[in-house]
C-alpha positions as CSV (number, residue, x, y, z in Angstrom):
1,M,-137.3,-1.4,163.1
2,E,-140.9,-1.1,161.9
3,V,-140.3,-3.7,159.1
4,D,-138.6,-6.0,161.6
5,N,-141.7,-5.9,163.9
6,I,-144.1,-6.6,161.1
7,L,-142.1,-9.6,159.9
8,G,-141.7,-10.8,163.5
9,S,-145.5,-10.8,163.9
10,L,-145.8,-13.5,161.2
11,S,-143.8,-16.0,163.3
12,I,-145.6,-19.1,164.6
13,T,-145.0,-19.2,168.3
14,D,-147.9,-20.8,170.1
15,D,-151.1,-22.9,170.0
16,F,-149.9,-25.5,167.5
17,D,-153.1,-27.5,168.2
18,Q,-155.1,-25.1,166.1
19,L,-153.0,-25.5,163.0
20,V,-154.6,-27.3,160.0
21,D,-152.7,-29.6,157.7
22,V,-153.3,-28.3,154.1
23,T,-151.0,-30.7,152.3
24,S,-153.8,-32.8,150.7
25,L,-155.6,-29.6,149.6
26,F,-152.4,-28.2,148.1
27,N,-151.8,-31.4,146.2
28,E,-155.3,-31.5,144.9
29,L,-155.2,-27.9,143.6
30,C,-151.8,-28.6,142.0
31,S,-153.2,-31.6,140.2
32,K,-155.8,-29.3,138.5
33,L,-153.1,-27.0,137.1
34,K,-152.2,-27.2,133.4
35,P,-148.5,-27.6,132.6
36,E,-148.3,-24.2,130.9
37,T,-150.0,-22.4,133.8
38,I,-148.0,-19.8,135.7
39,V,-149.3,-19.1,139.2
40,K,-149.2,-15.4,139.8
41,D,-151.2,-12.5,140.9
42,P,-152.6,-10.6,137.9
43,R,-151.0,-7.4,139.3
44,F,-147.5,-9.0,139.3
45,D,-145.4,-8.2,136.2
46,L,-143.3,-11.3,135.3
47,F,-140.5,-9.0,134.3
48,E,-140.3,-7.9,137.9
49,G,-139.6,-11.5,138.8
50,T,-136.2,-11.2,137.2
51,H,-135.3,-8.5,139.7
52,S,-136.9,-10.1,142.7
53,L,-134.7,-10.6,145.8
54,E,-135.1,-13.3,148.4
55,V,-136.4,-12.1,151.8
56,N,-134.6,-13.0,155.0
57,N,-131.4,-13.8,153.0
58,S,-128.7,-11.6,154.4
59,K,-126.9,-11.6,151.0
60,L,-130.0,-10.3,149.2
61,D,-132.3,-8.6,151.7
62,S,-130.9,-5.2,152.5
63,S,-133.4,-4.9,155.4
64,L,-131.2,-7.3,157.3
65,I,-128.2,-5.0,157.2
66,E,-126.7,-4.7,160.7
67,L,-125.7,-1.1,161.6
68,T,-123.1,-0.3,164.2
69,A,-124.1,1.6,167.3
70,E,-122.4,4.7,166.0
71,E,-124.5,4.5,162.8
72,V,-127.8,4.0,164.7
73,E,-127.1,6.8,167.1
74,F,-125.7,9.3,164.6
75,N,-127.3,12.7,165.1
76,L,-127.2,15.3,162.3
77,D,-128.0,18.1,164.8
78,V,-124.8,17.5,166.7
79,A,-121.7,19.6,165.8
80,Y,-119.1,16.9,166.2
81,E,-115.8,18.1,167.5
82,P,-113.5,19.5,166.3
83,P,-115.9,21.3,163.9
84,L,-113.4,22.5,161.3
85,A,-111.5,19.2,161.0
86,S,-114.8,17.2,161.0
87,V,-116.5,19.3,158.3
88,T,-113.4,19.2,156.2
89,A,-113.2,15.4,156.5
90,I,-116.9,15.0,155.6
91,A,-116.7,17.3,152.6
92,D,-113.4,15.6,151.5
93,R,-114.9,12.1,151.7
94,L,-118.1,13.3,149.9
95,L,-116.0,14.6,147.0
96,R,-114.0,11.4,146.8
97,C,-117.4,9.6,146.8
98,V,-118.2,11.6,143.7
99,I,-115.0,10.5,142.0
100,S,-115.6,6.9,142.9
101,W,-119.1,7.1,141.4
102,L,-118.3,8.9,138.2
103,N,-114.8,7.6,137.5
104,E,-114.8,4.1,138.9
105,Y,-118.3,2.9,137.9
106,Q,-119.5,2.5,141.5
107,T,-123.1,2.9,142.7
108,L,-124.8,6.0,144.2
109,P,-125.9,4.2,147.5
110,T,-122.3,3.0,148.2
111,T,-120.8,6.5,147.4
112,V,-122.6,9.8,147.4
113,L,-125.8,8.5,149.1
114,S,-123.9,6.7,151.8
115,C,-123.4,10.2,153.4
116,R,-126.0,10.7,156.1
117,Y,-126.0,14.4,155.4
118,T,-126.9,13.8,151.7
119,E,-129.7,11.5,152.7
120,S,-131.0,14.0,155.2
121,L,-131.0,16.8,152.7
122,L,-132.8,14.8,150.0
123,S,-135.3,13.6,152.6
124,S,-136.0,17.2,153.6
125,L,-136.7,18.1,150.0
126,I,-139.5,15.4,150.1
127,E,-141.1,17.3,152.9
128,G,-140.9,20.5,150.9
129,T,-138.1,22.2,152.8
130,S,-135.9,23.5,150.0
131,A,-134.5,26.6,151.6
132,G,-132.7,25.0,154.6
133,P,-131.1,24.8,157.0
134,F,-131.4,21.0,156.7
135,W,-129.9,20.3,160.1
136,H,-129.5,22.5,163.2
137,T,-126.2,22.2,165.1
138,G,-125.7,25.8,166.0
139,D,-122.3,25.8,164.3
140,D,-122.0,27.7,160.9
141,L,-119.5,25.2,159.7
142,Y,-122.1,22.5,159.8
143,D,-125.2,24.6,159.1
144,K,-123.9,26.7,156.3
145,V,-120.6,25.4,154.9
146,L,-121.4,21.7,155.0
147,V,-124.9,22.4,153.6
148,S,-123.4,24.3,150.6
149,C,-121.1,21.3,150.0
150,V,-123.9,18.8,150.0
151,L,-126.1,21.0,147.9
152,G,-123.3,21.3,145.3
153,V,-122.9,17.5,145.1
154,C,-126.6,17.0,144.9
155,Y,-126.8,19.5,142.1
156,L,-124.1,17.7,140.2
157,T,-126.0,14.5,140.7
158,K,-129.1,16.1,139.3
159,F,-127.1,17.2,136.2
160,V,-125.7,13.7,135.7
161,Q,-129.3,12.4,135.9
162,R,-130.2,14.9,133.1
163,L,-127.3,13.6,131.0
164,L,-128.4,10.0,131.5
165,S,-132.0,10.8,130.5
166,A,-130.8,11.9,127.1
167,G,-130.2,8.2,126.3
168,I,-126.7,8.7,124.9
169,V,-125.1,6.1,127.1
170,F,-126.4,3.1,128.9
171,E,-127.3,3.0,132.6
172,E,-125.6,0.2,134.6
173,E,-123.1,0.0,131.7
174,D,-121.6,3.4,131.6
175,L,-122.9,4.8,134.9
176,N,-125.0,3.7,137.8
177,Y,-127.9,5.9,138.9
178,N,-129.7,4.0,141.7
179,S,-131.3,7.0,143.5
180,M,-132.8,4.8,146.2
181,G,-136.3,6.1,145.4
182,F,-135.4,9.7,145.8
183,N,-137.2,11.7,143.1
184,T,-136.5,15.0,144.8
185,F,-133.5,16.3,142.8
186,N,-135.8,18.6,140.8
187,N,-136.7,20.2,144.2
188,L,-133.2,21.4,144.6
189,P,-132.6,25.2,144.6
190,E,-131.7,26.8,141.2
191,Q,-128.1,26.9,140.1
192,D,-127.6,30.6,141.1
193,A,-128.9,29.9,144.6
194,I,-126.4,27.1,145.1
195,I,-123.5,29.1,143.6
196,N,-124.4,31.9,146.0
197,S,-124.5,29.5,148.9
198,I,-121.0,28.2,148.1
199,I,-119.7,31.8,147.7
200,E,-121.2,32.8,151.0
201,S,-119.5,29.8,152.6
202,L,-116.1,30.8,151.1
203,Q,-116.7,34.3,152.5
204,L,-117.5,32.9,155.9
205,L,-114.2,30.9,155.9
206,E,-112.3,34.1,155.1
207,T,-113.4,35.4,158.5
208,Y,-111.6,32.6,160.3
209,S,-108.1,33.5,161.6
210,D,-107.1,29.9,161.7
211,D,-104.3,29.3,159.1
212,S,-104.4,25.5,159.4
213,L,-104.3,23.1,156.5
214,H,-107.8,22.0,157.4
215,L,-109.1,25.5,156.6
216,T,-107.0,25.7,153.4
217,M,-108.3,22.3,152.3
218,L,-111.9,23.3,153.0
219,K,-111.6,26.4,150.9
220,H,-110.2,24.4,148.0
221,I,-113.1,21.9,148.4
222,L,-115.6,24.7,148.1
223,K,-113.9,26.0,145.0
224,I,-114.1,22.5,143.5
225,M,-117.8,22.4,144.3
226,L,-118.3,25.7,142.6
227,C,-116.6,24.3,139.4
228,L,-118.7,21.2,139.5
229,V,-121.9,23.1,139.7
230,H,-120.8,25.1,136.6
231,L,-120.4,21.9,134.5
232,E,-124.1,22.3,133.6
233,D,-123.3,25.5,131.7
234,H,-121.8,23.5,128.8
235,L,-125.2,22.0,128.1
236,T,-127.7,24.6,129.3
237,N,-125.9,27.6,127.6
238,Y,-123.6,25.6,125.3
239,S,-120.8,27.4,127.0
240,T,-117.3,27.1,125.5
241,E,-115.7,28.8,128.6
242,T,-113.0,26.6,130.2
243,M,-112.0,28.8,133.1
244,H,-113.9,26.8,135.7
245,L,-112.4,23.6,134.2
246,D,-108.9,25.1,134.6
247,E,-109.8,26.1,138.1
248,L,-111.0,22.6,138.9
249,I,-107.7,21.1,137.7
250,E,-105.7,23.7,139.7
251,N,-107.6,23.1,142.9
252,A,-107.5,19.4,142.5
253,N,-103.7,19.5,142.2
254,L,-103.5,21.7,145.3
255,V,-105.6,19.3,147.3
256,N,-103.5,16.4,146.1
257,G,-100.5,18.2,147.6
258,I,-102.3,18.8,151.0
259,L,-104.0,15.4,151.5
260,P,-100.8,13.5,152.4
261,Q,-100.2,16.0,155.2
262,L,-103.6,15.5,156.9
263,Q,-105.2,12.7,158.8
264,L,-108.9,13.3,157.9
265,S,-111.5,11.2,159.7
266,P,-115.2,12.0,159.4
267,P,-117.4,11.5,162.5
268,S,-118.3,7.8,163.1
269,G,-121.6,6.9,161.4
270,S,-121.6,9.9,159.0
271,F,-121.0,7.5,156.1
272,S,-122.8,4.2,156.3
273,T,-125.2,1.6,154.7
274,H,-128.1,3.2,156.6
275,I,-129.8,4.4,153.4
276,Q,-129.7,0.8,151.9
277,K,-131.5,-0.5,155.0
278,H,-134.2,2.2,155.3
279,R,-134.9,3.5,151.8
280,S,-136.4,1.8,148.8
281,N,-133.7,-0.6,147.7
282,Q,-134.1,-3.0,144.8
283,F,-130.6,-4.3,144.9
284,P,-128.6,-6.6,147.2
285,P,-126.7,-5.1,150.1
286,R,-123.3,-3.6,149.2
287,K,-120.5,-2.5,151.3
288,I,-119.4,1.1,151.1
289,T,-116.9,1.6,148.3
290,K,-113.2,1.9,149.0
291,L,-112.6,5.5,147.9
292,P,-109.7,6.9,145.8
293,T,-106.9,8.5,147.8
294,D,-106.7,11.7,145.8
295,Y,-108.6,14.1,143.4
296,S,-107.0,13.0,140.2
297,G,-110.5,11.9,139.0
298,F,-111.6,15.6,138.8
299,I,-108.5,16.3,136.6
300,T,-109.6,13.5,134.3
301,I,-113.1,14.9,134.0
302,S,-111.9,18.5,133.3
303,E,-109.3,17.5,130.7
304,D,-111.8,15.2,128.9
305,I,-114.5,17.9,128.8
306,K,-111.9,20.4,127.5
307,T,-111.0,18.0,124.7
308,V,-114.7,17.7,123.7
309,L,-115.1,21.5,123.7
310,L,-112.4,21.7,121.0
311,V,-115.0,20.6,118.5
312,Y,-116.4,24.2,118.6
313,K,-113.3,25.3,116.8
314,A,-113.9,23.1,113.7
315,D,-113.7,25.1,110.5
316,S,-114.8,22.3,108.1
317,A,-116.7,19.0,108.0
318,L,-113.3,17.3,107.5
319,E,-112.1,18.6,110.9
320,T,-115.3,17.4,112.7
321,Y,-114.9,14.0,111.0
322,Q,-111.3,13.6,112.2
323,F,-112.2,15.0,115.6
324,A,-114.9,12.3,116.0
325,R,-112.5,9.6,114.8
326,F,-109.7,10.5,117.3
327,F,-111.1,12.1,120.5
328,N,-112.3,8.8,122.0
329,K,-110.0,6.4,120.1
330,L,-106.9,6.1,122.1
331,K,-108.6,5.9,125.5
332,Q,-112.2,5.8,126.7
333,R,-113.1,9.4,127.7
334,H,-114.9,10.2,130.9
335,V,-118.6,9.3,130.7
336,I,-119.7,13.0,131.2
337,A,-117.5,14.1,128.3
338,R,-118.8,11.3,126.2
339,I,-122.4,12.3,126.8
340,L,-121.7,16.0,126.3
341,F,-120.1,15.5,122.9
342,P,-123.3,14.4,121.0
343,L,-125.5,16.7,123.0
344,I,-123.5,19.9,122.2
345,F,-122.7,18.7,118.7
346,I,-126.3,17.6,117.6
347,R,-128.6,20.3,119.0
348,D,-132.3,20.2,119.9
349,D,-132.9,22.9,117.4
350,R,-131.8,20.5,114.6
351,T,-128.5,22.1,114.0
352,V,-124.9,20.9,114.3
353,L,-122.9,23.1,116.7
354,G,-125.6,25.7,116.3
355,R,-124.2,26.6,112.8
356,F,-125.4,24.1,110.2
357,S,-128.7,22.4,109.5
358,F,-128.5,18.6,109.4
359,T,-128.8,18.5,105.6
360,H,-126.2,21.3,105.1
361,F,-123.8,19.5,107.4
362,Y,-124.2,16.3,105.4
363,S,-123.7,18.2,102.1
364,L,-120.5,19.7,103.4
365,H,-119.1,16.2,103.9
366,V,-119.9,15.2,100.4
367,K,-118.6,18.5,99.0
368,E,-115.2,18.2,100.8
369,F,-114.9,14.6,99.6
370,S,-115.7,15.4,96.0
371,A,-114.9,19.1,95.7
372,Q,-118.2,19.8,94.0
373,T,-120.5,22.7,94.9
374,P,-123.6,22.1,97.0
375,S,-125.9,23.4,94.3
376,K,-124.6,20.8,91.9
377,L,-124.8,18.1,94.5
378,L,-128.3,18.6,95.7
379,S,-130.0,19.2,92.3
380,N,-131.0,15.6,91.6
381,I,-131.5,14.2,95.1
382,G,-134.8,14.0,96.9
383,S,-135.2,15.7,100.3
384,E,-136.2,12.4,102.0
385,L,-133.1,10.7,100.9
386,I,-130.9,13.6,101.9
387,Q,-132.6,13.6,105.3
388,E,-132.1,9.9,105.7
389,S,-128.4,10.3,104.8
390,S,-128.0,13.1,107.3
391,N,-129.5,11.0,110.1
392,I,-127.2,8.1,109.4
393,L,-124.2,10.4,109.4
394,L,-125.2,12.0,112.7
395,E,-125.7,8.5,114.2
396,W,-122.1,7.8,113.1
397,Y,-121.0,10.9,115.1
398,Q,-123.0,9.8,118.1
399,N,-121.6,6.3,118.0
400,S,-118.0,7.7,118.3
401,S,-118.6,8.7,121.9
402,Q,-119.8,5.3,123.1
403,N,-117.8,3.1,125.5
404,T,-115.2,0.9,123.8
405,C,-117.5,-2.2,123.6
406,R,-120.7,-0.4,122.6
407,Y,-118.7,1.5,120.0
408,R,-118.2,-1.7,118.0
409,Q,-121.8,-2.8,118.5
410,G,-122.9,0.6,117.1
411,F,-121.0,-0.1,113.9
412,N,-122.8,-3.5,113.6
413,R,-126.1,-1.6,113.1
414,Q,-124.5,1.1,110.9
415,L,-123.2,-1.4,108.3
416,I,-126.8,-2.2,107.3
417,L,-127.7,1.5,107.1
418,W,-124.8,2.5,105.0
419,D,-125.3,-0.4,102.7
420,S,-129.0,0.4,102.2
421,L,-128.2,4.0,101.6
422,Q,-125.6,3.1,99.0
423,A,-128.2,1.0,97.2
424,Q,-130.6,3.9,97.0
425,F,-127.9,6.2,95.5
426,E,-127.0,3.7,92.8
427,G,-127.9,5.2,89.4
428,I,-128.2,8.7,90.8
429,N,-126.0,11.4,89.3
430,P,-123.6,12.7,90.4
431,Q,-122.2,9.4,91.5
432,I,-120.2,11.1,94.3
433,Y,-123.1,10.5,96.7
434,C,-122.8,6.8,96.1
435,S,-119.0,7.0,96.3
436,W,-119.0,8.9,99.6
437,T,-121.5,6.5,101.1
438,Y,-119.4,3.6,100.0
439,F,-116.3,5.2,101.6
440,M,-118.2,5.5,104.9
441,K,-119.4,1.9,104.7
442,L,-116.0,0.4,103.9
443,S,-114.4,2.5,106.6
444,S,-117.0,1.3,109.1
445,M,-116.6,-2.3,108.1
446,I,-112.8,-2.1,108.6
447,E,-113.1,-0.4,111.9
448,F,-115.8,-2.9,113.1
449,S,-113.6,-5.9,112.1
450,L,-110.3,-4.6,113.6
451,K,-112.0,-3.4,116.8
452,G,-112.6,-7.1,117.6
453,F,-108.8,-7.6,118.1
454,D,-108.7,-4.7,120.6
455,L,-111.6,-6.3,122.6
456,N,-110.0,-9.8,122.4
457,I,-113.1,-11.1,120.7
458,Y,-111.3,-13.4,118.2
459,K,-109.5,-16.6,119.0
460,P,-106.0,-17.1,117.5
461,F,-107.3,-19.5,114.8
462,E,-109.7,-16.7,113.6
463,A,-106.8,-14.2,113.0
464,Y,-106.1,-15.3,109.4
465,S,-109.8,-15.0,108.3
466,M,-110.3,-11.6,109.9
467,F,-107.0,-10.0,108.7
468,W,-107.4,-11.4,105.2
469,Y,-111.0,-10.0,105.0
470,V,-109.8,-6.6,106.2
471,Y,-107.1,-6.7,103.5
472,Y,-109.9,-7.5,101.0
473,L,-112.0,-4.6,102.2
474,S,-108.9,-2.2,102.2
475,H,-108.2,-3.2,98.6
476,H,-111.8,-2.1,97.6
477,L,-111.4,1.1,99.6
478,E,-108.1,1.8,97.9
479,N,-109.6,1.4,94.4
480,L,-112.5,3.7,95.4
481,L,-110.1,6.4,96.6
482,K,-108.0,6.1,93.4
483,D,-111.2,6.5,91.3
484,C,-112.1,9.6,93.3
485,Q,-108.6,10.9,92.9
486,N,-108.7,10.4,89.1
487,D,-112.0,12.4,89.0
488,I,-110.3,15.3,90.9
489,E,-107.3,15.2,88.6
490,S,-109.7,15.4,85.6
491,N,-111.4,18.4,87.0
492,V,-108.0,20.1,87.8
493,N,-106.7,19.4,84.3
494,A,-110.0,20.7,82.8
495,I,-109.4,24.0,84.5
496,H,-105.8,24.2,83.4
497,S,-106.8,23.4,79.8
498,M,-109.1,26.5,79.8
499,N,-106.0,28.6,80.3
500,K,-104.2,26.9,77.4
501,K,-107.3,27.4,75.2
502,L,-107.4,31.1,76.2
503,K,-104.0,31.7,74.7
504,K,-105.0,30.2,71.4
505,L,-108.3,32.1,71.0
506,K,-108.5,35.5,69.4
507,A,-110.0,38.5,71.2
508,G,-113.8,38.5,71.2
509,D,-116.9,37.5,73.2
510,K,-116.0,33.8,73.2
511,K,-112.6,34.5,74.7
512,D,-114.1,36.9,77.3
513,Q,-116.7,34.3,78.4
514,L,-114.0,31.6,78.7
515,R,-111.8,34.0,80.7
516,L,-114.6,34.7,83.1
517,K,-115.3,31.0,83.4
518,Y,-111.6,30.3,84.0
519,R,-111.3,33.0,86.7
520,F,-114.4,31.7,88.4
521,A,-113.0,28.2,88.5
522,M,-109.6,29.3,89.8
523,D,-111.2,31.6,92.5
524,N,-114.0,29.2,93.6
525,E,-113.1,25.6,92.7
526,M,-109.3,25.1,92.4
527,E,-108.5,25.6,96.1
528,Q,-111.2,23.0,97.1
529,L,-110.0,20.6,94.4
530,Q,-106.4,20.8,95.6
531,T,-107.5,20.3,99.2
532,T,-109.6,17.3,98.4
533,K,-106.8,15.8,96.3
534,Q,-104.4,16.2,99.2
535,F,-107.0,14.7,101.6
536,L,-107.4,11.7,99.3
537,N,-103.6,11.4,99.3
538,Y,-103.8,11.1,103.1
539,L,-106.5,8.5,102.9
540,L,-104.6,6.5,100.4
541,E,-101.5,6.5,102.6
542,E,-103.7,5.4,105.6
543,V,-105.4,2.6,103.7
544,G,-102.1,1.4,102.4
545,I,-100.8,1.1,106.0
546,T,-103.9,-1.0,106.9
547,K,-103.3,-3.2,103.9
548,S,-99.7,-3.8,104.7
549,L,-100.3,-4.5,108.4
550,C,-103.0,-7.0,107.5
551,L,-100.7,-8.6,104.9
552,I,-97.9,-9.0,107.6
553,E,-100.4,-10.6,109.9
554,V,-101.6,-13.0,107.1
555,F,-98.0,-14.0,106.3
556,Q,-97.2,-14.5,109.9
557,F,-100.2,-16.8,110.3
558,A,-99.3,-18.7,107.2
559,I,-95.7,-19.3,108.5
560,L,-97.0,-20.7,111.7
561,K,-99.4,-22.9,109.8
562,S,-96.6,-24.1,107.6
563,F,-95.0,-25.4,110.8
564,H,-98.3,-27.0,111.8
565,L,-98.6,-24.9,114.9
566,I,-102.0,-23.4,114.0
567,D,-104.8,-23.6,111.5
568,N,-107.8,-21.5,110.8
569,K,-110.0,-24.1,112.5
570,N,-110.7,-24.7,116.2
571,D,-108.5,-27.3,117.6
572,V,-111.2,-28.4,120.0
573,P,-113.4,-31.2,118.8
574,L,-116.9,-30.0,117.8
575,K,-119.9,-32.3,118.4
576,F,-122.8,-30.0,117.5
577,S,-121.1,-27.7,115.0
578,N,-118.4,-27.5,112.3
579,E,-115.7,-25.2,111.1
580,K,-117.8,-23.7,108.3
581,L,-120.7,-22.9,110.6
582,I,-118.4,-21.2,113.1
583,H,-116.9,-19.2,110.2
584,N,-120.3,-18.1,108.9
585,L,-121.4,-17.0,112.4
586,R,-118.3,-14.9,112.7
587,F,-119.0,-13.2,109.4
588,K,-122.7,-12.9,109.8
589,P,-122.7,-9.1,110.2
590,F,-121.3,-8.9,106.6
591,N,-123.6,-11.5,105.1
592,S,-126.3,-9.0,104.1
593,I,-123.8,-6.5,102.6
594,G,-124.3,-6.2,98.9
595,V,-121.0,-4.6,97.9
596,P,-118.4,-5.7,98.4
597,E,-119.7,-9.3,98.3
598,L,-118.6,-11.5,101.2
599,P,-116.3,-14.2,99.8
600,E,-117.4,-17.8,100.3
601,Y,-115.9,-20.0,103.0
602,E,-114.1,-21.9,100.4
603,V,-112.3,-18.7,99.2
604,F,-110.9,-18.2,102.7
605,Q,-109.7,-21.8,102.8
606,Q,-108.1,-21.5,99.3
607,T,-106.3,-18.3,100.0
608,L,-104.8,-19.7,103.2
609,K,-103.7,-22.7,101.2
610,D,-102.0,-20.4,98.7
611,F,-100.1,-18.5,101.5
612,T,-99.0,-21.7,103.3
613,I,-95.6,-23.1,102.5
614,T,-96.0,-26.7,101.6
615,E,-92.8,-27.5,99.8
616,E,-91.6,-30.9,100.9
617,E,-88.0,-30.4,99.9
618,E,-86.3,-28.9,103.0
619,T,-84.0,-26.4,101.2
620,A,-86.9,-25.0,99.1
621,F,-89.0,-24.8,102.3
622,D,-86.3,-22.9,104.2
623,I,-85.9,-20.5,101.2
624,K,-89.6,-19.7,101.1
625,V,-89.8,-19.1,104.8
626,E,-86.9,-16.8,104.6
627,R,-88.5,-14.9,101.7
628,A,-91.7,-14.6,103.7
629,T,-89.8,-13.2,106.6
630,T,-88.0,-10.7,104.3
631,F,-91.3,-9.7,102.8
632,I,-92.7,-8.9,106.3
633,E,-89.6,-6.8,107.1
634,N,-89.9,-4.9,103.8
635,E,-93.6,-4.2,104.4
636,A,-92.8,-2.9,107.9
637,H,-90.3,-0.5,106.4
638,K,-93.0,0.7,103.9
639,I,-95.5,1.2,106.7
640,I,-93.0,3.2,108.8
641,A,-92.2,5.4,105.8
642,S,-95.9,6.1,105.2
643,I,-96.5,6.8,108.9
644,D,-93.6,9.2,108.9
645,E,-95.0,11.1,105.9
646,I,-98.4,11.3,107.6
647,M,-96.9,12.5,110.9
648,R,-94.9,15.2,109.0
649,G,-98.2,16.3,107.4
650,I,-99.9,16.5,110.8
651,K,-97.1,18.5,112.3
652,G,-96.8,20.8,109.3
653,G,-100.6,21.6,109.2
654,D,-102.9,21.3,106.3
655,N,-101.0,23.9,104.3
656,N,-97.9,21.6,103.8
657,G,-98.8,21.2,100.1
658,V,-98.7,17.3,100.2
659,L,-101.3,15.9,102.6
660,V,-104.4,17.4,104.2
661,T,-105.2,15.4,107.3
662,G,-107.8,17.6,109.0
663,T,-106.3,16.8,112.4
664,R,-105.7,20.4,113.6
665,L,-108.0,19.9,116.6
666,V,-106.7,16.5,117.6
667,Q,-103.0,16.9,116.6
668,E,-101.5,15.4,119.7
669,L,-104.0,12.5,119.7
670,S,-103.5,11.7,116.0
671,L,-99.7,11.8,116.4
672,E,-99.9,9.4,119.4
673,Y,-102.1,7.1,117.3
674,Y,-99.7,7.0,114.4
675,S,-96.8,6.5,116.9
676,K,-98.6,3.5,118.2
677,L,-99.0,2.1,114.7
678,K,-95.3,2.7,114.0
679,H,-94.4,0.8,117.2
680,T,-96.7,-2.0,116.2
681,S,-95.1,-2.2,112.7
682,K,-91.6,-2.6,114.3
683,A,-92.8,-5.1,116.8
684,L,-94.4,-7.3,114.1
685,A,-91.2,-7.3,112.1
686,V,-89.1,-8.2,115.2
687,N,-91.6,-10.8,116.2
688,S,-91.4,-12.5,112.8
689,K,-87.7,-13.1,113.3
690,V,-88.2,-14.3,116.9
691,V,-90.9,-16.7,115.8
692,I,-88.7,-18.1,113.1
693,G,-85.9,-18.7,115.5
694,A,-88.2,-20.4,118.0
695,L,-89.7,-22.5,115.2
696,K,-86.4,-23.9,114.2
697,R,-85.6,-24.9,117.7
698,I,-89.0,-26.5,118.1
699,I,-88.6,-28.5,114.9
700,E,-85.1,-29.7,116.0
701,D,-86.5,-30.8,119.4
702,K,-89.7,-32.2,117.8
703,D,-91.6,-30.4,120.4
704,S,-94.3,-28.6,118.5
705,D,-97.2,-30.3,120.4
706,N,-96.1,-28.4,123.6
707,Y,-96.6,-25.0,122.0
708,R,-99.6,-22.9,121.1
709,V,-100.2,-19.5,119.3
710,E,-101.4,-16.5,121.3
711,L,-102.5,-13.0,120.3
712,I,-100.8,-10.4,122.6
713,H,-100.9,-6.6,122.6
714,T,-97.6,-4.7,122.8
715,A,-97.5,-2.1,125.6
716,D,-97.0,0.9,123.3
717,G,-98.5,-0.5,120.2
718,W,-102.0,-0.3,118.6
719,N,-104.2,-3.2,119.7
720,Y,-106.0,-3.6,116.3
721,F,-102.9,-5.5,115.2
722,P,-101.8,-8.0,117.9
723,I,-98.6,-10.0,117.9
724,Q,-98.9,-13.7,117.0
725,T,-96.5,-15.3,119.4
726,L,-95.7,-18.8,120.7
727,K,-96.4,-19.9,124.3
728,V,-95.7,-23.1,126.1
729,K,-98.9,-25.0,126.8
730,E,-99.9,-25.2,130.4
731,N,-100.8,-28.5,132.0
732,R,-104.3,-28.0,133.3
733,H,-104.2,-31.2,135.3
734,K,-101.4,-30.1,137.7
């Protein structure tokens, strides 16, 4: 009301005779301005102008929000009747506000801060009243139980603020934290005080003889609050305890069973846009969010955090590597879980999981990739280079927890780092440093490229170039892995040759020394060599799958081009650009990569020409198309066989004697991933036959101009490899 009165005093209401016409003066001053001059007060930051909101515009000015009579007259010191049902309804709605904020990317003012009790509590903290009570109704359900609920939610909000301040994820992108000018979360009581307050509220409820569902519901809500307050333990104490997470899931499920039986309605005005109108608000007015109807969001939070905590059980660098690959791969994990992962993994004390120094952790990766001892590895490498390598590796781990779009962007930066690091390792012995860095770079390049299909970044005409390039990268990766495997085989054979030599030598010092050397190698090196060999077998199977899938996509594109239904050029006329420029822009992230060298635009064009069937004689054309379809079907069978072998290795554990996958901690996730790849392989083979049948009908009807190629994702498949299918063109002018 005060703001309204001040603005109202600026109105021109009387004595028009005293007004002065300043038009001529204004025009004169404007004529003296230089074209590049910006008229502004020196205290005004131009960046603030990008956030400025128009005053007196009801769509932008939150001071113009019209509150209902109930919202204006709402009194926090009144115990609205009936108390038990009302408090239960308020606490329930507040928890569902938390779910909407954390799980559905809504804002604080339209969820948690829309509660008048939350606003009042935070306002009281400004005034220095941190002990409570924060309102005085004379009813313990309001003055104690509801207070403990609101305190619990505010404490959770404070914890989320702490997570965001770590800079792992991006505000407004992963989570909104518009606190409406409240900077009082640090004035909240300590965790123990809030836990005690919630426990006392539970004890108070036990004294009630009412056996209604409202009372049962309120007890479960308080238990959920207790679990939410304990989430901080995973960061403060690096707790691996999951008991409170299990309790959160249990109580959320119980509440989900009770909710349909209750008609919960909080007092009118207890949730409103009041805070947007009266607090510091730098955003346009927003309506209160439509809330979820159950507590499934808390189950999601708990399960995702439990998944992240599994990383503590990692016994090797290989297992942490595979965990980082898979834990956030199939679906985007909850934002709290995604922030917690790098914070508990990369500690402030410069250790990984509190067990390894950064450089030791890095050397373990290289050791398990090469089966060489750390002492041999670190002997010729400078400490600065090792530190730089460690930092890039840890950045790779941190990037694995980003949201699905930022994840790809993170790889864009990493490509440069891995390439620079590889260049520094060139010429340094042992070469395994360079090989491992090259492996990480190629893997990142492949992931970056294929992720674009998942995000629908590429147009159908770009499919050929991207899949052919990934095939090209996979070929280089396959050669690298085979070279590493040959080195491992050489080391294994060298150890076995010692045993043969022992049998030929006569007794003496020379034989005794060789026997000691052989026993040491068998006891300390052979096991790691065999493990690394089997891990390389797994990687070779995996890169073979990627190669074959890309080859299927390339052949499918070539078949469609052979029937003149698509080309690797945009079918829209370009006035200010050309196909080569568009191509170069798409491949710009790889332009600065030294090895492998990015093929020229003409190479892409020539390879497509080589794949395309151009035989003019109809019978020969049909035979070649049939051969291409048969090839796709055979490749799909090869892929399925390789996937089956990998899945057997995952199910059998790393002691199966054939493949070491390192997926013990993410067994279910990795099996689901390979199942999706398997489904995609089958779908690609079936689609090839369907497309050929459709193409024959289109040619017979001479109707090719009415069809276009689309990239679609199968429901149970893996989105990195979409289906190239035919769709009837829509008439835009209808």
